[in-house]
CHARMM internal coordinates of N, CA and C (Angstrom, degrees):
IC EDIT
DIST 1 N 1 CA 1.4242
DIST 1 CA 1 C 1.5298
ANGL 1 N 1 CA 1 C 110.57
DIST 1 C 2 N 1.3202
ANGL 1 CA 1 C 2 N 116.77
DIHE 1 N 1 CA 1 C 2 N -38.17
DIST 2 N 2 CA 1.4611
ANGL 1 C 2 N 2 CA 120.08
DIHE 1 CA 1 C 2 N 2 CA 179.61
DIST 2 CA 2 C 1.5256
ANGL 2 N 2 CA 2 C 110.27
DIHE 1 C 2 N 2 CA 2 C -61.36
DIST 2 C 3 N 1.3191
ANGL 2 CA 2 C 3 N 117.10
DIHE 2 N 2 CA 2 C 3 N -38.30
DIST 3 N 3 CA 1.4634
ANGL 2 C 3 N 3 CA 119.89
DIHE 2 CA 2 C 3 N 3 CA 178.41
DIST 3 CA 3 C 1.5215
ANGL 3 N 3 CA 3 C 110.97
DIHE 2 C 3 N 3 CA 3 C -63.56
DIST 3 C 4 N 1.3165
ANGL 3 CA 3 C 4 N 117.94
DIHE 3 N 3 CA 3 C 4 N -37.93
DIST 4 N 4 CA 1.4679
ANGL 3 C 4 N 4 CA 121.30
DIHE 3 CA 3 C 4 N 4 CA 179.03
DIST 4 CA 4 C 1.5243
ANGL 4 N 4 CA 4 C 110.37
DIHE 3 C 4 N 4 CA 4 C -65.22
DIST 4 C 5 N 1.3313
ANGL 4 CA 4 C 5 N 117.62
DIHE 4 N 4 CA 4 C 5 N -42.89
DIST 5 N 5 CA 1.4635
ANGL 4 C 5 N 5 CA 121.04
DIHE 4 CA 4 C 5 N 5 CA 178.85
DIST 5 CA 5 C 1.5254
ANGL 5 N 5 CA 5 C 110.01
DIHE 4 C 5 N 5 CA 5 C -64.93
DIST 5 C 6 N 1.3275
ANGL 5 CA 5 C 6 N 116.64
DIHE 5 N 5 CA 5 C 6 N -43.00
DIST 6 N 6 CA 1.4652
ANGL 5 C 6 N 6 CA 119.65
DIHE 5 CA 5 C 6 N 6 CA 178.63
DIST 6 CA 6 C 1.5213
ANGL 6 N 6 CA 6 C 111.32
DIHE 5 C 6 N 6 CA 6 C -61.77
DIST 6 C 7 N 1.3103
ANGL 6 CA 6 C 7 N 117.60
DIHE 6 N 6 CA 6 C 7 N -40.22
DIST 7 N 7 CA 1.4659
ANGL 6 C 7 N 7 CA 120.43
DIHE 6 CA 6 C 7 N 7 CA 178.36
DIST 7 CA 7 C 1.5256
ANGL 7 N 7 CA 7 C 111.35
DIHE 6 C 7 N 7 CA 7 C -65.88
DIST 7 C 8 N 1.3366
ANGL 7 CA 7 C 8 N 117.55
DIHE 7 N 7 CA 7 C 8 N -40.83
DIST 8 N 8 CA 1.4645
ANGL 7 C 8 N 8 CA 120.29
DIHE 7 CA 7 C 8 N 8 CA 176.18
DIST 8 CA 8 C 1.5191
ANGL 8 N 8 CA 8 C 110.89
DIHE 7 C 8 N 8 CA 8 C -62.26
DIST 8 C 9 N 1.3166
ANGL 8 CA 8 C 9 N 116.75
DIHE 8 N 8 CA 8 C 9 N -43.11
DIST 9 N 9 CA 1.4697
ANGL 8 C 9 N 9 CA 121.82
DIHE 8 CA 8 C 9 N 9 CA 178.51
DIST 9 CA 9 C 1.5276
ANGL 9 N 9 CA 9 C 110.34
DIHE 8 C 9 N 9 CA 9 C -57.98
DIST 9 C 10 N 1.3042
ANGL 9 CA 9 C 10 N 116.04
DIHE 9 N 9 CA 9 C 10 N -48.42
DIST 10 N 10 CA 1.4651
ANGL 9 C 10 N 10 CA 119.83
DIHE 9 CA 9 C 10 N 10 CA -179.62
DIST 10 CA 10 C 1.5245
ANGL 10 N 10 CA 10 C 111.55
DIHE 9 C 10 N 10 CA 10 C -64.79
DIST 10 C 11 N 1.3220
ANGL 10 CA 10 C 11 N 116.63
DIHE 10 N 10 CA 10 C 11 N -43.51
DIST 11 N 11 CA 1.4634
ANGL 10 C 11 N 11 CA 120.74
DIHE 10 CA 10 C 11 N 11 CA -177.44
DIST 11 CA 11 C 1.5203
ANGL 11 N 11 CA 11 C 111.62
DIHE 10 C 11 N 11 CA 11 C -69.51
DIST 11 C 12 N 1.3324
ANGL 11 CA 11 C 12 N 116.71
DIHE 11 N 11 CA 11 C 12 N -47.96
DIST 12 N 12 CA 1.4665
ANGL 11 C 12 N 12 CA 120.75
DIHE 11 CA 11 C 12 N 12 CA -173.66
DIST 12 CA 12 C 1.5193
ANGL 12 N 12 CA 12 C 113.63
DIHE 11 C 12 N 12 CA 12 C -79.02
DIST 12 C 13 N 1.2976
ANGL 12 CA 12 C 13 N 117.83
DIHE 12 N 12 CA 12 C 13 N -28.12
DIST 13 N 13 CA 1.4598
ANGL 12 C 13 N 13 CA 119.15
DIHE 12 CA 12 C 13 N 13 CA -174.47
DIST 13 CA 13 C 1.5248
ANGL 13 N 13 CA 13 C 112.10
DIHE 12 C 13 N 13 CA 13 C -115.46
DIST 13 C 14 N 1.2893
ANGL 13 CA 13 C 14 N 116.75
DIHE 13 N 13 CA 13 C 14 N -62.63
DIST 14 N 14 CA 1.4602
ANGL 13 C 14 N 14 CA 120.53
DIHE 13 CA 13 C 14 N 14 CA -169.55
DIST 14 CA 14 C 1.5235
ANGL 14 N 14 CA 14 C 111.76
DIHE 13 C 14 N 14 CA 14 C -62.20
DIST 14 C 15 N 1.3147
ANGL 14 CA 14 C 15 N 117.44
DIHE 14 N 14 CA 14 C 15 N -50.38
DIST 15 N 15 CA 1.4674
ANGL 14 C 15 N 15 CA 119.59
DIHE 14 CA 14 C 15 N 15 CA -176.66
DIST 15 CA 15 C 1.5234
ANGL 15 N 15 CA 15 C 113.13
DIHE 14 C 15 N 15 CA 15 C -75.91
DIST 15 C 16 N 1.3262
ANGL 15 CA 15 C 16 N 117.95
DIHE 15 N 15 CA 15 C 16 N -34.73
DIST 16 N 16 CA 1.4650
ANGL 15 C 16 N 16 CA 120.77
DIHE 15 CA 15 C 16 N 16 CA -176.21
DIST 16 CA 16 C 1.5106
ANGL 16 N 16 CA 16 C 113.30
DIHE 15 C 16 N 16 CA 16 C -79.08
DIST 16 C 17 N 1.3233
ANGL 16 CA 16 C 17 N 118.24
DIHE 16 N 16 CA 16 C 17 N -33.11
DIST 17 N 17 CA 1.4609
ANGL 16 C 17 N 17 CA 120.03
DIHE 16 CA 16 C 17 N 17 CA -174.08
DIST 17 CA 17 C 1.5197
ANGL 17 N 17 CA 17 C 113.45
DIHE 16 C 17 N 17 CA 17 C -102.11
DIST 17 C 18 N 1.3190
ANGL 17 CA 17 C 18 N 117.63
DIHE 17 N 17 CA 17 C 18 N -2.25
DIST 18 N 18 CA 1.4672
ANGL 17 C 18 N 18 CA 120.47
DIHE 17 CA 17 C 18 N 18 CA 178.01
DIST 18 CA 18 C 1.5064
ANGL 18 N 18 CA 18 C 110.06
DIHE 17 C 18 N 18 CA 18 C -72.87
DIST 18 C 19 N 1.2891
ANGL 18 CA 18 C 19 N 120.93
DIHE 18 N 18 CA 18 C 19 N -179.37
DIST 19 N 19 CA 1.4685
ANGL 18 C 19 N 19 CA 125.42
DIHE 18 CA 18 C 19 N 19 CA 3.17
DIST 19 CA 19 C 1.5276
ANGL 19 N 19 CA 19 C 111.21
DIHE 18 C 19 N 19 CA 19 C -76.63
DIST 19 C 20 N 1.3073
ANGL 19 CA 19 C 20 N 114.14
DIHE 19 N 19 CA 19 C 20 N 147.96
DIST 20 N 20 CA 1.4519
ANGL 19 C 20 N 20 CA 121.94
DIHE 19 CA 19 C 20 N 20 CA -178.11
DIST 20 CA 20 C 1.5215
ANGL 20 N 20 CA 20 C 109.03
DIHE 19 C 20 N 20 CA 20 C -95.70
DIST 20 C 21 N 1.3133
ANGL 20 CA 20 C 21 N 116.53
DIHE 20 N 20 CA 20 C 21 N 137.01
DIST 21 N 21 CA 1.4659
ANGL 20 C 21 N 21 CA 120.69
DIHE 20 CA 20 C 21 N 21 CA -178.80
DIST 21 CA 21 C 1.5221
ANGL 21 N 21 CA 21 C 112.03
DIHE 20 C 21 N 21 CA 21 C -96.12
DIST 21 C 22 N 1.3382
ANGL 21 CA 21 C 22 N 116.46
DIHE 21 N 21 CA 21 C 22 N -31.50
DIST 22 N 22 CA 1.4636
ANGL 21 C 22 N 22 CA 119.66
DIHE 21 CA 21 C 22 N 22 CA -178.16
DIST 22 CA 22 C 1.5200
ANGL 22 N 22 CA 22 C 110.32
DIHE 21 C 22 N 22 CA 22 C -137.22
DIST 22 C 23 N 1.3018
ANGL 22 CA 22 C 23 N 114.41
DIHE 22 N 22 CA 22 C 23 N 160.72
DIST 23 N 23 CA 1.4619
ANGL 22 C 23 N 23 CA 120.76
DIHE 22 CA 22 C 23 N 23 CA 175.25
DIST 23 CA 23 C 1.5271
ANGL 23 N 23 CA 23 C 109.45
DIHE 22 C 23 N 23 CA 23 C -64.72
DIST 23 C 24 N 1.3194
ANGL 23 CA 23 C 24 N 117.09
DIHE 23 N 23 CA 23 C 24 N -36.00
DIST 24 N 24 CA 1.4562
ANGL 23 C 24 N 24 CA 121.13
DIHE 23 CA 23 C 24 N 24 CA 179.72
DIST 24 CA 24 C 1.5287
ANGL 24 N 24 CA 24 C 111.79
DIHE 23 C 24 N 24 CA 24 C -60.73
DIST 24 C 25 N 1.3269
ANGL 24 CA 24 C 25 N 117.21
DIHE 24 N 24 CA 24 C 25 N -38.00
DIST 25 N 25 CA 1.4682
ANGL 24 C 25 N 25 CA 120.41
DIHE 24 CA 24 C 25 N 25 CA 176.70
DIST 25 CA 25 C 1.5225
ANGL 25 N 25 CA 25 C 110.61
DIHE 24 C 25 N 25 CA 25 C -61.15
DIST 25 C 26 N 1.3112
ANGL 25 CA 25 C 26 N 116.49
DIHE 25 N 25 CA 25 C 26 N -43.84
DIST 26 N 26 CA 1.4695
ANGL 25 C 26 N 26 CA 121.13
DIHE 25 CA 25 C 26 N 26 CA 179.45
DIST 26 CA 26 C 1.5226
ANGL 26 N 26 CA 26 C 110.07
DIHE 25 C 26 N 26 CA 26 C -65.45
DIST 26 C 27 N 1.3204
ANGL 26 CA 26 C 27 N 116.99
DIHE 26 N 26 CA 26 C 27 N -42.30
DIST 27 N 27 CA 1.4638
ANGL 26 C 27 N 27 CA 120.09
DIHE 26 CA 26 C 27 N 27 CA -179.56
DIST 27 CA 27 C 1.5258
ANGL 27 N 27 CA 27 C 111.79
DIHE 26 C 27 N 27 CA 27 C -63.04
DIST 27 C 28 N 1.3178
ANGL 27 CA 27 C 28 N 117.39
DIHE 27 N 27 CA 27 C 28 N -45.69
DIST 28 N 28 CA 1.4618
ANGL 27 C 28 N 28 CA 120.57
DIHE 27 CA 27 C 28 N 28 CA 179.83
DIST 28 CA 28 C 1.5293
ANGL 28 N 28 CA 28 C 110.91
DIHE 27 C 28 N 28 CA 28 C -64.49
DIST 28 C 29 N 1.3307
ANGL 28 CA 28 C 29 N 116.85
DIHE 28 N 28 CA 28 C 29 N -44.91
DIST 29 N 29 CA 1.4630
ANGL 28 C 29 N 29 CA 120.39
DIHE 28 CA 28 C 29 N 29 CA 178.48
DIST 29 CA 29 C 1.5238
ANGL 29 N 29 CA 29 C 110.53
DIHE 28 C 29 N 29 CA 29 C -62.68
DIST 29 C 30 N 1.3167
ANGL 29 CA 29 C 30 N 117.94
DIHE 29 N 29 CA 29 C 30 N -36.41
DIST 30 N 30 CA 1.4589
ANGL 29 C 30 N 30 CA 121.98
DIHE 29 CA 29 C 30 N 30 CA 178.64
DIST 30 CA 30 C 1.5246
ANGL 30 N 30 CA 30 C 110.48
DIHE 29 C 30 N 30 CA 30 C -65.80
DIST 30 C 31 N 1.3238
ANGL 30 CA 30 C 31 N 117.39
DIHE 30 N 30 CA 30 C 31 N -42.98
DIST 31 N 31 CA 1.4692
ANGL 30 C 31 N 31 CA 120.18
DIHE 30 CA 30 C 31 N 31 CA 176.85
DIST 31 CA 31 C 1.5194
ANGL 31 N 31 CA 31 C 111.32
DIHE 30 C 31 N 31 CA 31 C -59.37
DIST 31 C 32 N 1.3199
ANGL 31 CA 31 C 32 N 116.66
DIHE 31 N 31 CA 31 C 32 N -43.23
DIST 32 N 32 CA 1.4667
ANGL 31 C 32 N 32 CA 120.54
DIHE 31 CA 31 C 32 N 32 CA 178.90
DIST 32 CA 32 C 1.5312
ANGL 32 N 32 CA 32 C 110.75
DIHE 31 C 32 N 32 CA 32 C -64.07
DIST 32 C 33 N 1.3331
ANGL 32 CA 32 C 33 N 117.44
DIHE 32 N 32 CA 32 C 33 N -42.75
DIST 33 N 33 CA 1.4601
ANGL 32 C 33 N 33 CA 121.88
DIHE 32 CA 32 C 33 N 33 CA -178.95
DIST 33 CA 33 C 1.5328
ANGL 33 N 33 CA 33 C 110.53
DIHE 32 C 33 N 33 CA 33 C -65.04
DIST 33 C 34 N 1.3128
ANGL 33 CA 33 C 34 N 117.13
DIHE 33 N 33 CA 33 C 34 N -42.30
DIST 34 N 34 CA 1.4697
ANGL 33 C 34 N 34 CA 120.81
DIHE 33 CA 33 C 34 N 34 CA 179.60
DIST 34 CA 34 C 1.5236
ANGL 34 N 34 CA 34 C 110.20
DIHE 33 C 34 N 34 CA 34 C -64.23
DIST 34 C 35 N 1.3489
ANGL 34 CA 34 C 35 N 116.88
DIHE 34 N 34 CA 34 C 35 N -40.90
DIST 35 N 35 CA 1.4561
ANGL 34 C 35 N 35 CA 118.85
DIHE 34 CA 34 C 35 N 35 CA 176.88
DIST 35 CA 35 C 1.5258
ANGL 35 N 35 CA 35 C 109.66
DIHE 34 C 35 N 35 CA 35 C -60.99
DIST 35 C 36 N 1.3148
ANGL 35 CA 35 C 36 N 117.67
DIHE 35 N 35 CA 35 C 36 N -47.23
DIST 36 N 36 CA 1.4661
ANGL 35 C 36 N 36 CA 121.46
DIHE 35 CA 35 C 36 N 36 CA 178.49
DIST 36 CA 36 C 1.5317
ANGL 36 N 36 CA 36 C 110.03
DIHE 35 C 36 N 36 CA 36 C -57.93
DIST 36 C 37 N 1.3175
ANGL 36 CA 36 C 37 N 117.17
DIHE 36 N 36 CA 36 C 37 N -47.59
DIST 37 N 37 CA 1.4675
ANGL 36 C 37 N 37 CA 122.29
DIHE 36 CA 36 C 37 N 37 CA -178.14
DIST 37 CA 37 C 1.5309
ANGL 37 N 37 CA 37 C 110.89
DIHE 36 C 37 N 37 CA 37 C -57.96
DIST 37 C 38 N 1.3236
ANGL 37 CA 37 C 38 N 118.00
DIHE 37 N 37 CA 37 C 38 N -43.86
DIST 38 N 38 CA 1.4588
ANGL 37 C 38 N 38 CA 122.19
DIHE 37 CA 37 C 38 N 38 CA -175.63
DIST 38 CA 38 C 1.5232
ANGL 38 N 38 CA 38 C 114.36
DIHE 37 C 38 N 38 CA 38 C -82.76
DIST 38 C 39 N 1.3301
ANGL 38 CA 38 C 39 N 117.65
DIHE 38 N 38 CA 38 C 39 N -18.04
DIST 39 N 39 CA 1.4543
ANGL 38 C 39 N 39 CA 119.31
DIHE 38 CA 38 C 39 N 39 CA -171.54
DIST 39 CA 39 C 1.5212
ANGL 39 N 39 CA 39 C 115.47
DIHE 38 C 39 N 39 CA 39 C -124.94
DIST 39 C 40 N 1.3077
ANGL 39 CA 39 C 40 N 120.24
DIHE 39 N 39 CA 39 C 40 N -39.01
DIST 40 N 40 CA 1.4626
ANGL 39 C 40 N 40 CA 120.58
DIHE 39 CA 39 C 40 N 40 CA -168.74
DIST 40 CA 40 C 1.5121
ANGL 40 N 40 CA 40 C 117.16
DIHE 39 C 40 N 40 CA 40 C -113.41
DIST 40 C 41 N 1.3003
ANGL 40 CA 40 C 41 N 118.42
DIHE 40 N 40 CA 40 C 41 N -16.30
DIST 41 N 41 CA 1.4706
ANGL 40 C 41 N 41 CA 117.74
DIHE 40 CA 40 C 41 N 41 CA -174.58
DIST 41 CA 41 C 1.5233
ANGL 41 N 41 CA 41 C 110.92
DIHE 40 C 41 N 41 CA 41 C -71.06
DIST 41 C 42 N 1.3127
ANGL 41 CA 41 C 42 N 115.65
DIHE 41 N 41 CA 41 C 42 N 143.14
DIST 42 N 42 CA 1.4603
ANGL 41 C 42 N 42 CA 120.62
DIHE 41 CA 41 C 42 N 42 CA 174.23
DIST 42 CA 42 C 1.5202
ANGL 42 N 42 CA 42 C 107.92
DIHE 41 C 42 N 42 CA 42 C -79.29
DIST 42 C 43 N 1.3098
ANGL 42 CA 42 C 43 N 115.86
DIHE 42 N 42 CA 42 C 43 N 136.04
DIST 43 N 43 CA 1.4578
ANGL 42 C 43 N 43 CA 120.50
DIHE 42 CA 42 C 43 N 43 CA -173.62
DIST 43 CA 43 C 1.5256
ANGL 43 N 43 CA 43 C 109.50
DIHE 42 C 43 N 43 CA 43 C -123.09
DIST 43 C 44 N 1.3162
ANGL 43 CA 43 C 44 N 116.53
DIHE 43 N 43 CA 43 C 44 N 124.56
DIST 44 N 44 CA 1.4554
ANGL 43 C 44 N 44 CA 122.03
DIHE 43 CA 43 C 44 N 44 CA -178.13
DIST 44 CA 44 C 1.5160
ANGL 44 N 44 CA 44 C 113.69
DIHE 43 C 44 N 44 CA 44 C -61.64
DIST 44 C 45 N 1.3158
ANGL 44 CA 44 C 45 N 118.10
DIHE 44 N 44 CA 44 C 45 N -36.67
DIST 45 N 45 CA 1.4641
ANGL 44 C 45 N 45 CA 121.21
DIHE 44 CA 44 C 45 N 45 CA 179.65
DIST 45 CA 45 C 1.5227
ANGL 45 N 45 CA 45 C 112.04
DIHE 44 C 45 N 45 CA 45 C -74.01
DIST 45 C 46 N 1.3239
ANGL 45 CA 45 C 46 N 116.66
DIHE 45 N 45 CA 45 C 46 N -10.36
DIST 46 N 46 CA 1.4655
ANGL 45 C 46 N 46 CA 121.16
DIHE 45 CA 45 C 46 N 46 CA 179.21
DIST 46 CA 46 C 1.5258
ANGL 46 N 46 CA 46 C 110.54
DIHE 45 C 46 N 46 CA 46 C -110.52
DIST 46 C 47 N 1.3183
ANGL 46 CA 46 C 47 N 116.42
DIHE 46 N 46 CA 46 C 47 N 30.40
DIST 47 N 47 CA 1.4671
ANGL 46 C 47 N 47 CA 122.76
DIHE 46 CA 46 C 47 N 47 CA 179.94
DIST 47 CA 47 C 1.5240
ANGL 47 N 47 CA 47 C 111.97
DIHE 46 C 47 N 47 CA 47 C 57.49
DIST 47 C 48 N 1.3206
ANGL 47 CA 47 C 48 N 116.41
DIHE 47 N 47 CA 47 C 48 N 41.47
DIST 48 N 48 CA 1.4685
ANGL 47 C 48 N 48 CA 124.65
DIHE 47 CA 47 C 48 N 48 CA 178.56
DIST 48 CA 48 C 1.5298
ANGL 48 N 48 CA 48 C 111.74
DIHE 47 C 48 N 48 CA 48 C 57.63
DIST 48 C 49 N 1.3138
ANGL 48 CA 48 C 49 N 114.63
DIHE 48 N 48 CA 48 C 49 N 38.17
DIST 49 N 49 CA 1.4612
ANGL 48 C 49 N 49 CA 121.18
DIHE 48 CA 48 C 49 N 49 CA 173.02
DIST 49 CA 49 C 1.5183
ANGL 49 N 49 CA 49 C 107.84
DIHE 48 C 49 N 49 CA 49 C -111.53
DIST 49 C 50 N 1.3283
ANGL 49 CA 49 C 50 N 115.72
DIHE 49 N 49 CA 49 C 50 N 164.66
DIST 50 N 50 CA 1.4620
ANGL 49 C 50 N 50 CA 119.70
DIHE 49 CA 49 C 50 N 50 CA 177.80
DIST 50 CA 50 C 1.5210
ANGL 50 N 50 CA 50 C 109.38
DIHE 49 C 50 N 50 CA 50 C -81.74
DIST 50 C 51 N 1.3197
ANGL 50 CA 50 C 51 N 117.36
DIHE 50 N 50 CA 50 C 51 N 153.75
DIST 51 N 51 CA 1.4701
ANGL 50 C 51 N 51 CA 119.22
DIHE 50 CA 50 C 51 N 51 CA 176.82
DIST 51 CA 51 C 1.5289
ANGL 51 N 51 CA 51 C 112.68
DIHE 50 C 51 N 51 CA 51 C -56.71
DIST 51 C 52 N 1.3164
ANGL 51 CA 51 C 52 N 117.84
DIHE 51 N 51 CA 51 C 52 N -37.91
DIST 52 N 52 CA 1.4611
ANGL 51 C 52 N 52 CA 119.69
DIHE 51 CA 51 C 52 N 52 CA -179.16
DIST 52 CA 52 C 1.5285
ANGL 52 N 52 CA 52 C 111.46
DIHE 51 C 52 N 52 CA 52 C -67.58
DIST 52 C 53 N 1.3349
ANGL 52 CA 52 C 53 N 118.33
DIHE 52 N 52 CA 52 C 53 N -34.55
DIST 53 N 53 CA 1.4684
ANGL 52 C 53 N 53 CA 120.64
DIHE 52 CA 52 C 53 N 53 CA 176.51
DIST 53 CA 53 C 1.5270
ANGL 53 N 53 CA 53 C 110.68
DIHE 52 C 53 N 53 CA 53 C -63.07
DIST 53 C 54 N 1.3153
ANGL 53 CA 53 C 54 N 115.68
DIHE 53 N 53 CA 53 C 54 N -42.99
DIST 54 N 54 CA 1.4615
ANGL 53 C 54 N 54 CA 120.34
DIHE 53 CA 53 C 54 N 54 CA -179.76
DIST 54 CA 54 C 1.5241
ANGL 54 N 54 CA 54 C 110.25
DIHE 53 C 54 N 54 CA 54 C -66.36
DIST 54 C 55 N 1.3184
ANGL 54 CA 54 C 55 N 115.97
DIHE 54 N 54 CA 54 C 55 N -43.04
DIST 55 N 55 CA 1.4578
ANGL 54 C 55 N 55 CA 119.74
DIHE 54 CA 54 C 55 N 55 CA 179.77
DIST 55 CA 55 C 1.5349
ANGL 55 N 55 CA 55 C 111.12
DIHE 54 C 55 N 55 CA 55 C -64.15
DIST 55 C 56 N 1.3275
ANGL 55 CA 55 C 56 N 116.89
DIHE 55 N 55 CA 55 C 56 N -43.93
DIST 56 N 56 CA 1.4643
ANGL 55 C 56 N 56 CA 120.01
DIHE 55 CA 55 C 56 N 56 CA 178.14
DIST 56 CA 56 C 1.5273
ANGL 56 N 56 CA 56 C 111.37
DIHE 55 C 56 N 56 CA 56 C -60.85
DIST 56 C 57 N 1.3282
ANGL 56 CA 56 C 57 N 117.06
DIHE 56 N 56 CA 56 C 57 N -42.65
DIST 57 N 57 CA 1.4679
ANGL 56 C 57 N 57 CA 120.80
DIHE 56 CA 56 C 57 N 57 CA 178.98
DIST 57 CA 57 C 1.5297
ANGL 57 N 57 CA 57 C 110.63
DIHE 56 C 57 N 57 CA 57 C -64.45
DIST 57 C 58 N 1.3151
ANGL 57 CA 57 C 58 N 116.39
DIHE 57 N 57 CA 57 C 58 N -38.93
DIST 58 N 58 CA 1.4609
ANGL 57 C 58 N 58 CA 120.75
DIHE 57 CA 57 C 58 N 58 CA 179.37
DIST 58 CA 58 C 1.5288
ANGL 58 N 58 CA 58 C 110.45
DIHE 57 C 58 N 58 CA 58 C -61.60
DIST 58 C 59 N 1.3321
ANGL 58 CA 58 C 59 N 116.34
DIHE 58 N 58 CA 58 C 59 N -50.16
DIST 59 N 59 CA 1.4635
ANGL 58 C 59 N 59 CA 119.33
DIHE 58 CA 58 C 59 N 59 CA -177.66
DIST 59 CA 59 C 1.5166
ANGL 59 N 59 CA 59 C 112.40
DIHE 58 C 59 N 59 CA 59 C -70.61
DIST 59 C 60 N 1.3205
ANGL 59 CA 59 C 60 N 117.91
DIHE 59 N 59 CA 59 C 60 N -30.94
DIST 60 N 60 CA 1.4638
ANGL 59 C 60 N 60 CA 120.36
DIHE 59 CA 59 C 60 N 60 CA 174.48
DIST 60 CA 60 C 1.5239
ANGL 60 N 60 CA 60 C 109.81
DIHE 59 C 60 N 60 CA 60 C -62.80
DIST 60 C 61 N 1.3196
ANGL 60 CA 60 C 61 N 117.21
DIHE 60 N 60 CA 60 C 61 N -39.70
DIST 61 N 61 CA 1.4627
ANGL 60 C 61 N 61 CA 121.54
DIHE 60 CA 60 C 61 N 61 CA 176.79
DIST 61 CA 61 C 1.5111
ANGL 61 N 61 CA 61 C 112.06
DIHE 60 C 61 N 61 CA 61 C -67.24
DIST 61 C 62 N 1.3217
ANGL 61 CA 61 C 62 N 117.45
DIHE 61 N 61 CA 61 C 62 N -35.51
DIST 62 N 62 CA 1.4684
ANGL 61 C 62 N 62 CA 121.49
DIHE 61 CA 61 C 62 N 62 CA 178.10
DIST 62 CA 62 C 1.5252
ANGL 62 N 62 CA 62 C 110.66
DIHE 61 C 62 N 62 CA 62 C -65.24
DIST 62 C 63 N 1.3338
ANGL 62 CA 62 C 63 N 116.30
DIHE 62 N 62 CA 62 C 63 N -41.75
DIST 63 N 63 CA 1.4535
ANGL 62 C 63 N 63 CA 120.82
DIHE 62 CA 62 C 63 N 63 CA -178.65
DIST 63 CA 63 C 1.5258
ANGL 63 N 63 CA 63 C 111.78
DIHE 62 C 63 N 63 CA 63 C -67.76
DIST 63 C 64 N 1.3322
ANGL 63 CA 63 C 64 N 116.09
DIHE 63 N 63 CA 63 C 64 N -34.40
DIST 64 N 64 CA 1.4655
ANGL 63 C 64 N 64 CA 119.16
DIHE 63 CA 63 C 64 N 64 CA -178.51
DIST 64 CA 64 C 1.5217
ANGL 64 N 64 CA 64 C 112.20
DIHE 63 C 64 N 64 CA 64 C -88.19
DIST 64 C 65 N 1.3223
ANGL 64 CA 64 C 65 N 116.57
DIHE 64 N 64 CA 64 C 65 N -5.06
DIST 65 N 65 CA 1.4545
ANGL 64 C 65 N 65 CA 120.62
DIHE 64 CA 64 C 65 N 65 CA 179.83
DIST 65 CA 65 C 1.5049
ANGL 65 N 65 CA 65 C 114.22
DIHE 64 C 65 N 65 CA 65 C 80.65
DIST 65 C 66 N 1.3346
ANGL 65 CA 65 C 66 N 116.88
DIHE 65 N 65 CA 65 C 66 N 8.70
DIST 66 N 66 CA 1.4648
ANGL 65 C 66 N 66 CA 121.31
DIHE 65 CA 65 C 66 N 66 CA 179.55
DIST 66 CA 66 C 1.5168
ANGL 66 N 66 CA 66 C 108.88
DIHE 65 C 66 N 66 CA 66 C -93.89
DIST 66 C 67 N 1.3317
ANGL 66 CA 66 C 67 N 116.79
DIHE 66 N 66 CA 66 C 67 N 147.05
DIST 67 N 67 CA 1.4583
ANGL 66 C 67 N 67 CA 118.77
DIHE 66 CA 66 C 67 N 67 CA 176.55
DIST 67 CA 67 C 1.5242
ANGL 67 N 67 CA 67 C 110.05
DIHE 66 C 67 N 67 CA 67 C -69.21
DIST 67 C 68 N 1.3351
ANGL 67 CA 67 C 68 N 115.03
DIHE 67 N 67 CA 67 C 68 N 155.03
DIST 68 N 68 CA 1.4574
ANGL 67 C 68 N 68 CA 120.21
DIHE 67 CA 67 C 68 N 68 CA 177.91
DIST 68 CA 68 C 1.5317
ANGL 68 N 68 CA 68 C 109.31
DIHE 67 C 68 N 68 CA 68 C -65.66
DIST 68 C 69 N 1.3319
ANGL 68 CA 68 C 69 N 118.48
DIHE 68 N 68 CA 68 C 69 N 146.59
DIST 69 N 69 CA 1.4569
ANGL 68 C 69 N 69 CA 120.69
DIHE 68 CA 68 C 69 N 69 CA 177.45
DIST 69 CA 69 C 1.5386
ANGL 69 N 69 CA 69 C 111.50
DIHE 68 C 69 N 69 CA 69 C -57.77
DIST 69 C 70 N 1.3191
ANGL 69 CA 69 C 70 N 115.51
DIHE 69 N 69 CA 69 C 70 N 153.91
DIST 70 N 70 CA 1.4682
ANGL 69 C 70 N 70 CA 120.78
DIHE 69 CA 69 C 70 N 70 CA -178.93
DIST 70 CA 70 C 1.5105
ANGL 70 N 70 CA 70 C 110.42
DIHE 69 C 70 N 70 CA 70 C -55.54
DIST 70 C 71 N 1.3319
ANGL 70 CA 70 C 71 N 115.83
DIHE 70 N 70 CA 70 C 71 N 143.68
DIST 71 N 71 CA 1.4509
ANGL 70 C 71 N 71 CA 120.75
DIHE 70 CA 70 C 71 N 71 CA 177.33
DIST 71 CA 71 C 1.5143
ANGL 71 N 71 CA 71 C 112.89
DIHE 70 C 71 N 71 CA 71 C 89.88
DIST 71 C 72 N 1.3110
ANGL 71 CA 71 C 72 N 118.19
DIHE 71 N 71 CA 71 C 72 N -2.53
DIST 72 N 72 CA 1.4635
ANGL 71 C 72 N 72 CA 120.58
DIHE 71 CA 71 C 72 N 72 CA 179.59
DIST 72 CA 72 C 1.5032
ANGL 72 N 72 CA 72 C 109.14
DIHE 71 C 72 N 72 CA 72 C -109.26
DIST 72 C 73 N 1.2791
ANGL 72 CA 72 C 73 N 115.32
DIHE 72 N 72 CA 72 C 73 N 116.60
DIST 73 N 73 CA 1.4483
ANGL 72 C 73 N 73 CA 120.19
DIHE 72 CA 72 C 73 N 73 CA 174.53
DIST 73 CA 73 C 1.5079
ANGL 73 N 73 CA 73 C 109.18
DIHE 72 C 73 N 73 CA 73 C -95.10
DIST 73 C 74 N 1.2961
ANGL 73 CA 73 C 74 N 116.80
DIHE 73 N 73 CA 73 C 74 N 171.70
DIST 74 N 74 CA 1.4620
ANGL 73 C 74 N 74 CA 119.61
DIHE 73 CA 73 C 74 N 74 CA 176.67
DIST 74 CA 74 C 1.5069
ANGL 74 N 74 CA 74 C 109.31
DIHE 73 C 74 N 74 CA 74 C -83.19
DIST 74 C 75 N 1.3374
ANGL 74 CA 74 C 75 N 114.71
DIHE 74 N 74 CA 74 C 75 N 153.94
DIST 75 N 75 CA 1.4609
ANGL 74 C 75 N 75 CA 119.86
DIHE 74 CA 74 C 75 N 75 CA 178.49
DIST 75 CA 75 C 1.4974
ANGL 75 N 75 CA 75 C 109.42
DIHE 74 C 75 N 75 CA 75 C -109.22
END
COOR INIT
IC SEED 1 N 1 CA 1 C
IC BUILD
């Protein structure tokens, strides 16, 4: 799975947005991409919801004592 994420990172960010002039440019772009990956991307295995939406729903269910909706595993 790590190889798949690394390939997506290279394809979606490094190759498409280059050429890079400095290491700092790559670092900043990487931080932005990681934030997008963890928070905003739509994910097919999560019923086309963002990871943060699923996580928020999970913890809201934990606080109310209700089980998480079907199809949601813990992260």
